[in-house]
C-alpha positions as a Markdown table, in Angstrom:
| # | Residue | x | y | z |
|---|---|---|---|---|
| 1 | Met | 60.8 | -55.3 | -21.4 |
| 2 | Gly | 58.4 | -53.8 | -23.9 |
| 3 | Arg | 57.8 | -50.1 | -24.2 |
| 4 | His | 54.4 | -50.4 | -22.5 |
| 5 | Asp | 55.6 | -52.4 | -19.5 |
| 6 | Thr | 56.0 | -50.5 | -16.2 |
| 7 | Pro | 59.6 | -50.3 | -15.2 |
| 8 | Pro | 60.5 | -51.7 | -11.8 |
| 9 | Pro | 60.7 | -49.0 | -9.0 |
| 10 | Gly | 64.1 | -47.6 | -8.4 |
| 11 | Pro | 65.7 | -46.9 | -5.0 |
| 12 | Phe | 64.4 | -43.3 | -5.0 |
| 13 | Asp | 60.9 | -44.0 | -6.3 |
| 14 | Gln | 59.5 | -45.2 | -3.0 |
| 15 | Arg | 58.9 | -43.1 | 0.1 |
| 16 | Pro | 60.5 | -44.3 | 3.3 |
| 17 | Glu | 58.3 | -45.7 | 6.0 |
| 18 | Phe | 58.3 | -42.6 | 8.1 |
| 19 | Asp | 57.3 | -40.4 | 5.1 |
| 20 | Arg | 54.3 | -42.4 | 4.0 |
| 21 | Arg | 51.5 | -40.0 | 4.8 |
| 22 | Pro | 47.9 | -40.4 | 3.7 |
| 23 | Pro | 47.1 | -38.7 | 0.5 |
| 24 | Arg | 46.0 | -35.1 | 0.9 |
| 25 | Ser | 42.2 | -34.6 | 0.8 |
| 26 | Met | 40.6 | -31.8 | -1.1 |
| 27 | Pro | 39.6 | -28.8 | 1.1 |
| 28 | Pro | 35.9 | -28.7 | 1.9 |
| 29 | Ala | 33.9 | -26.6 | -0.4 |
| 30 | Arg | 33.0 | -23.2 | 0.9 |
| 31 | Val | 29.3 | -22.9 | 1.8 |
| 32 | Glu | 27.9 | -19.4 | 1.3 |
| 33 | Pro | 25.6 | -18.3 | 4.1 |
| 34 | Val | 21.9 | -18.7 | 3.2 |
| 35 | Pro | 20.2 | -15.4 | 3.5 |
| 36 | Pro | 17.3 | -15.3 | 5.9 |
| 37 | Ser | 13.8 | -15.3 | 4.6 |
| 38 | Asp | 13.3 | -11.8 | 5.8 |
| 39 | Val | 15.0 | -10.1 | 2.9 |
| 40 | Asp | 13.9 | -8.1 | -0.1 |
| 41 | Arg | 13.6 | -9.2 | -3.7 |
| 42 | Arg | 17.3 | -8.5 | -4.3 |
| 43 | Gly | 18.5 | -10.6 | -1.3 |
| 44 | Arg | 19.2 | -7.5 | 0.9 |
| 45 | Pro | 17.9 | -7.1 | 4.4 |
| 46 | His | 14.7 | -5.1 | 4.3 |
| 47 | Pro | 15.3 | -1.4 | 4.9 |
| 48 | Ser | 12.7 | -1.3 | 7.6 |
| 49 | Asp | 14.8 | -3.6 | 9.7 |
| 50 | Val | 17.9 | -1.4 | 9.4 |
| 51 | Asp | 18.5 | 1.4 | 11.9 |
| 52 | His | 19.0 | 4.9 | 10.6 |
| 53 | Ser | 22.4 | 5.1 | 12.3 |
| 54 | Gly | 24.4 | 2.8 | 10.0 |
| 55 | Glu | 24.5 | 0.1 | 7.4 |
| 56 | Pro | 22.8 | -3.2 | 7.8 |
| 57 | Pro | 25.1 | -5.8 | 9.4 |
| 58 | Ala | 26.2 | -8.9 | 7.4 |
| 59 | Trp | 24.0 | -12.0 | 7.9 |
| 60 | Gly | 24.9 | -13.7 | 11.1 |
| 61 | Gly | 27.1 | -10.7 | 12.3 |
| 62 | Pro | 26.4 | -8.8 | 15.5 |
| 63 | Pro | 24.1 | -5.8 | 14.9 |
| 64 | Pro | 25.4 | -2.4 | 15.6 |
| 65 | Pro | 24.1 | -0.6 | 18.7 |
| 66 | Ala | 20.9 | 1.1 | 17.8 |
| 67 | Asn | 18.7 | 3.7 | 19.4 |
| 68 | Lys | 15.5 | 1.9 | 20.5 |
| 69 | Ala | 13.5 | 4.9 | 19.4 |
| 70 | Gly | 14.6 | 4.3 | 15.8 |
| 71 | Arg | 14.7 | 8.0 | 15.0 |
| 72 | Asn | 16.2 | 11.4 | 15.8 |
| 73 | Leu | 13.7 | 12.1 | 18.6 |
| 74 | Pro | 14.4 | 15.8 | 19.2 |
| 75 | Met | 14.2 | 16.6 | 15.5 |
| 76 | Ala | 11.1 | 14.5 | 15.0 |
| 77 | Ile | 9.3 | 16.3 | 17.9 |
| 78 | Gly | 10.4 | 19.7 | 16.6 |
| 79 | Val | 9.2 | 19.0 | 13.0 |
| 80 | Gly | 6.0 | 17.4 | 14.3 |
| 81 | Leu | 5.2 | 20.5 | 16.4 |
| 82 | Gly | 5.9 | 22.7 | 13.4 |
| 83 | Leu | 3.5 | 20.7 | 11.2 |
| 84 | Gly | 0.9 | 20.7 | 13.9 |
| 85 | Ala | 1.1 | 24.4 | 14.3 |
| 86 | Leu | 0.7 | 24.9 | 10.6 |
| 87 | Val | -2.4 | 22.7 | 10.5 |
| 88 | Leu | -4.0 | 24.4 | 13.6 |
| 89 | Ala | -3.3 | 27.9 | 12.2 |
| 90 | Ser | -4.9 | 27.0 | 8.9 |
| 91 | Leu | -8.0 | 25.6 | 10.6 |
| 92 | Leu | -8.5 | 28.2 | 13.3 |
| 93 | Val | -7.6 | 31.4 | 11.4 |
| 94 | Tyr | -9.2 | 30.8 | 8.0 |
| 95 | Arg | -10.7 | 27.4 | 7.4 |
| 96 | Glu | -10.4 | 27.6 | 3.6 |
| 97 | Val | -6.6 | 27.8 | 3.9 |
| 98 | Phe | -6.7 | 24.2 | 5.2 |
| 99 | Ile | -7.9 | 23.1 | 1.8 |
| 100 | Leu | -4.6 | 24.4 | 0.4 |
| 101 | Val | -2.8 | 22.4 | 3.1 |
| 102 | Ile | -4.6 | 19.3 | 2.1 |
| 103 | Ala | -3.9 | 19.9 | -1.6 |
| 104 | Ala | -0.2 | 20.3 | -0.9 |
| 105 | Ala | -0.1 | 17.2 | 1.3 |
| 106 | Ile | -1.9 | 15.1 | -1.4 |
| 107 | Ala | 0.5 | 16.4 | -4.1 |
| 108 | Val | 3.6 | 15.6 | -2.0 |
| 109 | Gly | 2.3 | 12.2 | -0.9 |
| 110 | Thr | 1.4 | 11.3 | -4.5 |
| 111 | Trp | 4.8 | 12.3 | -5.7 |
| 112 | Glu | 6.6 | 10.3 | -3.0 |
| 113 | Leu | 4.6 | 7.1 | -3.5 |
| 114 | Ser | 4.8 | 7.4 | -7.3 |
| 115 | Ala | 8.6 | 7.9 | -7.2 |
| 116 | Ala | 9.0 | 4.9 | -4.9 |
| 117 | Met | 7.1 | 2.7 | -7.4 |
| 118 | Arg | 9.0 | 4.1 | -10.4 |
| 119 | Ser | 12.2 | 3.2 | -8.7 |
| 120 | Arg | 11.1 | -0.4 | -9.1 |
| 121 | Asp | 10.2 | 0.1 | -12.8 |
| 122 | Ile | 6.4 | 0.4 | -12.1 |
| 123 | Gly | 5.1 | 3.1 | -14.4 |
| 124 | Val | 3.0 | 5.4 | -12.3 |
| 125 | Pro | 2.2 | 8.8 | -13.9 |
| 126 | Thr | 2.8 | 11.5 | -11.3 |
| 127 | Ile | 1.4 | 14.6 | -13.0 |
| 128 | Pro | -2.0 | 13.1 | -14.0 |
| 129 | Leu | -2.4 | 11.6 | -10.5 |
| 130 | Ile | -1.7 | 15.0 | -8.8 |
| 131 | Ala | -4.0 | 16.8 | -11.2 |
| 132 | Cys | -6.8 | 14.3 | -10.7 |
| 133 | Gly | -6.2 | 14.4 | -6.9 |
| 134 | Trp | -6.7 | 18.2 | -6.9 |
| 135 | Gly | -9.8 | 17.7 | -9.0 |
| 136 | Met | -11.2 | 15.3 | -6.4 |
| 137 | Ile | -10.5 | 17.8 | -3.7 |
| 138 | Ala | -12.4 | 20.6 | -5.6 |
| 139 | Leu | -15.3 | 18.3 | -6.4 |
| 140 | Thr | -15.6 | 17.2 | -2.8 |
| 141 | Trp | -15.6 | 20.7 | -1.4 |
| 142 | Tyr | -18.4 | 21.8 | -3.7 |
| 143 | Gly | -20.4 | 18.6 | -4.0 |
| 144 | Gly | -19.7 | 16.4 | -1.0 |
| 145 | Ala | -19.3 | 12.6 | -0.9 |
| 146 | Thr | -21.2 | 12.0 | -4.1 |
| 147 | Leu | -18.7 | 14.0 | -6.2 |
| 148 | Leu | -15.8 | 12.5 | -4.4 |
| 149 | Val | -16.9 | 9.1 | -5.7 |
| 150 | Val | -17.5 | 10.6 | -9.1 |
| 151 | Gly | -14.0 | 12.1 | -9.1 |
| 152 | Met | -12.4 | 8.8 | -8.2 |
| 153 | Gly | -14.3 | 7.1 | -11.1 |
| 154 | Val | -13.1 | 9.8 | -13.5 |
| 155 | Thr | -9.5 | 9.4 | -12.2 |
| 156 | Val | -9.5 | 5.6 | -12.8 |
| 157 | Ala | -10.8 | 6.2 | -16.4 |
| 158 | Val | -8.0 | 8.8 | -17.0 |
| 159 | Leu | -5.4 | 6.4 | -15.7 |
| 160 | Phe | -6.6 | 3.6 | -18.0 |
| 161 | Val | -6.5 | 5.8 | -21.0 |
| 162 | Trp | -3.3 | 7.6 | -20.1 |
| 163 | Arg | -1.3 | 4.3 | -19.9 |
| 164 | Leu | -2.3 | 3.3 | -23.4 |
| 165 | Ala | 0.3 | 5.5 | -25.0 |
| 166 | Asp | 3.1 | 3.4 | -23.4 |
| 167 | Gly | 2.1 | 0.1 | -25.0 |
| 168 | Ala | 1.2 | -3.3 | -23.7 |
| 169 | Thr | 4.4 | -4.1 | -21.7 |
| 170 | Gly | 3.7 | -3.7 | -18.0 |
| 171 | Tyr | 0.1 | -2.5 | -18.5 |
| 172 | His | -1.3 | -5.1 | -16.1 |
| 173 | Thr | 1.0 | -3.8 | -13.3 |
| 174 | Asp | 1.2 | -0.1 | -14.0 |
| 175 | Val | -2.5 | 0.6 | -14.1 |
| 176 | Pro | -3.4 | -1.3 | -10.8 |
| 177 | Ala | -0.4 | 0.5 | -9.1 |
| 178 | Ser | -1.7 | 3.8 | -10.3 |
| 179 | Val | -5.2 | 3.1 | -9.1 |
| 180 | Leu | -3.7 | 2.1 | -5.7 |
| 181 | Val | -1.9 | 5.5 | -5.5 |
| 182 | Ala | -5.1 | 7.3 | -6.4 |
| 183 | Thr | -7.2 | 5.5 | -3.9 |
| 184 | Tyr | -4.6 | 5.6 | -1.1 |
| 185 | Val | -3.7 | 9.3 | -1.2 |
| 186 | Pro | -6.2 | 11.7 | -2.9 |
| 187 | Phe | -9.4 | 9.6 | -2.4 |
| 188 | Leu | -8.9 | 8.9 | 1.3 |
| 189 | Gly | -7.5 | 12.4 | 1.7 |
| 190 | Gly | -10.9 | 13.7 | 0.3 |
| 191 | Phe | -12.5 | 12.6 | 3.6 |
| 192 | Ala | -10.7 | 15.5 | 5.3 |
| 193 | Ile | -12.7 | 17.8 | 3.0 |
| 194 | Leu | -15.9 | 16.0 | 4.0 |
| 195 | Leu | -15.0 | 16.5 | 7.7 |
| 196 | Leu | -14.2 | 20.2 | 7.1 |
| 197 | Ala | -17.3 | 21.0 | 5.1 |
| 198 | Ser | -19.7 | 21.5 | 8.0 |
| 199 | Asp | -19.9 | 24.6 | 10.2 |
| 200 | Asp | -18.0 | 22.8 | 13.0 |
| 201 | Gly | -15.7 | 21.1 | 10.5 |
| 202 | His | -12.6 | 22.6 | 12.0 |
| 203 | Leu | -13.4 | 20.8 | 15.3 |
| 204 | Arg | -14.1 | 17.5 | 13.5 |
| 205 | Val | -10.7 | 17.7 | 11.7 |
| 206 | Ile | -8.9 | 18.6 | 15.0 |
| 207 | Ala | -10.6 | 15.7 | 16.8 |
| 208 | Thr | -9.5 | 13.3 | 14.1 |
| 209 | Leu | -5.9 | 14.5 | 14.0 |
| 210 | Ala | -5.6 | 14.6 | 17.8 |
| 211 | Val | -6.7 | 11.0 | 18.2 |
| 212 | Val | -4.3 | 9.9 | 15.5 |
| 213 | Val | -1.5 | 11.8 | 17.2 |
| 214 | Leu | -2.4 | 10.1 | 20.5 |
| 215 | Ser | -2.3 | 6.8 | 18.7 |
| 216 | Asp | 1.2 | 7.4 | 17.4 |
| 217 | Thr | 2.4 | 8.9 | 20.7 |
| 218 | Gly | 0.9 | 6.3 | 23.0 |
| 219 | Gly | 2.1 | 3.5 | 20.9 |
| 220 | Tyr | 5.5 | 4.9 | 20.6 |
| 221 | Ala | 5.9 | 5.5 | 24.3 |
| 222 | Ala | 4.6 | 2.1 | 25.3 |
| 223 | Gly | 6.6 | 0.4 | 22.7 |
| 224 | Val | 9.9 | 2.0 | 23.7 |
| 225 | Val | 9.3 | 1.4 | 27.4 |
| 226 | Ala | 7.7 | -2.1 | 27.4 |
| 227 | Gly | 7.7 | -3.4 | 23.9 |
| 228 | Arg | 8.6 | -7.1 | 24.0 |
| 229 | His | 6.2 | -9.0 | 21.7 |
| 230 | Pro | 6.3 | -8.1 | 18.0 |
| 231 | Met | 2.9 | -7.4 | 16.5 |
| 232 | Ala | 3.7 | -7.9 | 12.8 |
| 233 | Pro | 7.4 | -8.9 | 12.5 |
| 234 | Lys | 7.2 | -9.6 | 8.8 |
| 235 | Ile | 5.8 | -6.1 | 8.1 |
| 236 | Ser | 7.0 | -3.8 | 10.8 |
| 237 | Pro | 9.5 | -5.5 | 13.2 |
| 238 | Lys | 9.5 | -2.5 | 15.7 |
| 239 | Lys | 5.8 | -2.5 | 16.2 |
| 240 | Ser | 4.8 | -4.4 | 19.4 |
| 241 | Trp | 1.6 | -5.5 | 21.1 |
| 242 | Glu | 2.5 | -3.4 | 24.1 |
| 243 | Gly | 2.7 | -0.4 | 21.8 |
| 244 | Met | -0.7 | -1.3 | 20.4 |
| 245 | Ala | -2.1 | -1.4 | 23.9 |
| 246 | Gly | -0.6 | 2.0 | 24.6 |
| 247 | Ser | -2.3 | 3.4 | 21.4 |
| 248 | Leu | -5.7 | 1.9 | 22.5 |
| 249 | Val | -5.5 | 3.4 | 26.0 |
| 250 | Ala | -4.4 | 6.8 | 24.8 |
| 251 | Cys | -7.0 | 7.0 | 22.1 |
| 252 | Ala | -9.8 | 5.7 | 24.3 |
| 253 | Val | -9.2 | 8.4 | 26.9 |
| 254 | Gly | -8.5 | 11.1 | 24.3 |
| 255 | Gly | -11.6 | 10.2 | 22.2 |
| 256 | Ala | -13.8 | 10.2 | 25.3 |
| 257 | Leu | -12.6 | 13.7 | 26.4 |
| 258 | Leu | -12.5 | 15.3 | 22.9 |
| 259 | Leu | -16.0 | 14.2 | 21.8 |
| 260 | Tyr | -17.5 | 15.0 | 25.1 |
| 261 | Phe | -16.2 | 18.6 | 25.3 |
| 262 | Met | -16.5 | 19.3 | 21.5 |
| 263 | Phe | -19.8 | 17.7 | 20.6 |
| 264 | Gly | -21.4 | 16.7 | 23.9 |
| 265 | Val | -21.1 | 13.0 | 23.0 |
| 266 | Ala | -21.4 | 10.4 | 25.8 |
| 267 | Trp | -18.0 | 9.4 | 27.1 |
| 268 | Trp | -18.3 | 5.7 | 26.2 |
| 269 | Leu | -19.2 | 6.6 | 22.6 |
| 270 | Gly | -16.1 | 8.8 | 22.5 |
| 271 | Ala | -14.0 | 6.0 | 23.9 |
| 272 | Leu | -15.3 | 3.6 | 21.2 |
| 273 | Tyr | -14.5 | 6.3 | 18.6 |
| 274 | Gly | -11.0 | 6.5 | 19.9 |
| 275 | Leu | -10.5 | 2.8 | 20.0 |
| 276 | Thr | -11.7 | 2.5 | 16.4 |
| 277 | Leu | -9.5 | 5.2 | 15.2 |
| 278 | Ala | -6.5 | 3.7 | 16.9 |
| 279 | Ile | -7.1 | 0.4 | 15.0 |
| 280 | Ala | -7.5 | 2.3 | 11.7 |
| 281 | Ala | -4.4 | 4.4 | 12.3 |
| 282 | Thr | -2.4 | 1.3 | 13.1 |
| 283 | Met | -3.7 | -0.5 | 10.0 |
| 284 | Gly | -2.7 | 2.6 | 7.9 |
| 285 | Asp | 0.8 | 2.5 | 9.4 |
| 286 | Leu | 1.1 | -1.2 | 8.6 |
| 287 | Thr | -0.2 | -0.8 | 5.1 |
| 288 | Glu | 2.4 | 1.8 | 4.2 |
| 289 | Ser | 5.1 | -0.4 | 5.9 |
| 290 | Leu | 4.0 | -3.3 | 3.7 |
| 291 | Ile | 4.2 | -1.2 | 0.6 |
| 292 | Lys | 7.7 | 0.0 | 1.5 |
| 293 | Arg | 8.8 | -3.5 | 2.3 |
| 294 | Asp | 7.5 | -4.7 | -1.1 |
| 295 | Leu | 9.3 | -1.8 | -2.9 |
| 296 | Gly | 12.5 | -2.2 | -0.8 |
| 297 | Val | 12.7 | 1.3 | 0.5 |
| 298 | Lys | 13.3 | 2.6 | 4.0 |
| 299 | Asp | 11.3 | 5.8 | 3.8 |
| 300 | Met | 9.2 | 7.3 | 1.1 |
| 301 | Ser | 11.6 | 10.2 | 0.9 |
| 302 | Lys | 13.8 | 12.4 | 3.1 |
| 303 | Leu | 11.6 | 15.4 | 2.8 |
| 304 | Val | 10.6 | 15.7 | 6.5 |
| 305 | Pro | 13.6 | 15.6 | 8.8 |
| 306 | Gly | 13.3 | 13.1 | 11.6 |
| 307 | His | 10.3 | 11.4 | 10.0 |
| 308 | Gly | 11.3 | 10.4 | 6.5 |
| 309 | Gly | 8.8 | 11.3 | 3.9 |
| 310 | Leu | 5.5 | 13.1 | 4.3 |
| 311 | Met | 3.7 | 9.8 | 3.5 |
| 312 | Asp | 5.4 | 8.3 | 6.6 |
| 313 | Arg | 3.3 | 10.8 | 8.6 |
| 314 | Leu | 0.2 | 10.6 | 6.5 |
| 315 | Asp | -0.1 | 6.8 | 6.5 |
| 316 | Ser | -2.0 | 6.5 | 9.8 |
| 317 | Ile | -4.1 | 9.7 | 9.1 |
| 318 | Leu | -5.4 | 8.6 | 5.7 |
| 319 | Leu | -7.1 | 5.4 | 6.9 |
| 320 | Ala | -8.4 | 7.1 | 10.0 |
| 321 | Leu | -10.2 | 9.9 | 8.0 |
| 322 | Pro | -13.1 | 7.8 | 6.5 |
| 323 | Val | -13.5 | 6.0 | 9.9 |
| 324 | Ser | -13.7 | 9.3 | 11.7 |
| 325 | Phe | -16.2 | 10.7 | 9.1 |
| 326 | Ala | -18.5 | 7.7 | 9.5 |
| 327 | Trp | -18.3 | 7.8 | 13.4 |
| 328 | Leu | -18.9 | 11.6 | 13.6 |
| 329 | Ser | -21.8 | 11.4 | 11.1 |
| 330 | Phe | -23.4 | 8.9 | 13.5 |
| 331 | Val | -22.7 | 10.3 | 17.0 |
| 332 | Ala | -22.6 | 14.0 | 16.0 |
| 333 | Pro | -24.7 | 14.4 | 12.9 |
| 334 | Val | -24.5 | 17.7 | 11.0 |
| 335 | Val | -27.7 | 19.8 | 11.5 |
| 336 | Ala | -28.9 | 21.2 | 8.2 |
């Protein structure tokens, strides 16, 4: 037998009949769970889908019990009443003080939105934006809508030039993001100054804010009690069509009463005013939710207990301001 020949099997080289088992197969490869499509850029569940009370559950796991309200309701009500009292006091005691309230709100909102963008490596200059926002407020108070537009144009020019110092990398994303912040916060906030500028400006601001509060309150109550059908599940999963209906009803009734008793406007025009502001306020809420979802943040900050950030309260107001200004200019024009 050559050295390359296979030797014959010995008596111990074969398995007995009862021990002849089929060869072991390889264990199946472990398949990792595929994350759902409703996740952020880093593969994590979107923060707006996670309740404040705990961490997001693992994919496919049972969600933790959550409060349907989604917030600390007593604290949210208390803080909301405190902010409302501050705004009313500034409007009714000395109207010019409300300008300082607006300036402070614009500064905080700009800081929150800029910080959220910088957390995702988007270079938004906070100090120039706040300074330009205050400039827009001053120009609007002394020159009206024309100077508000001029101030916005100057702000855009400043942002284009300011960003040059940081070089070309990221220029095409940093500048548009900065212009978005300038438009969203100080420019839209300037319409509060336009509402305030007339002799009955305090009433115009109160009517606007009251209808926005009715939109939030009516939508929240109806959504908690009867919310079944998601309105925009990819943007704000907790917002429902039933909640939207509650907002529309509350704003229609409130707008009709407010405009009738404040300005003598026909009830049906007041109802249309309320309906329009309810839609604008809801679009403002969804707009901010979309920005937060894109940035992967739950709240703009933790500055306002029970609410999140100040921008989480300003979102619905900011888009309602120009709509209210346009409506009131039509149904209750200022007498020179």
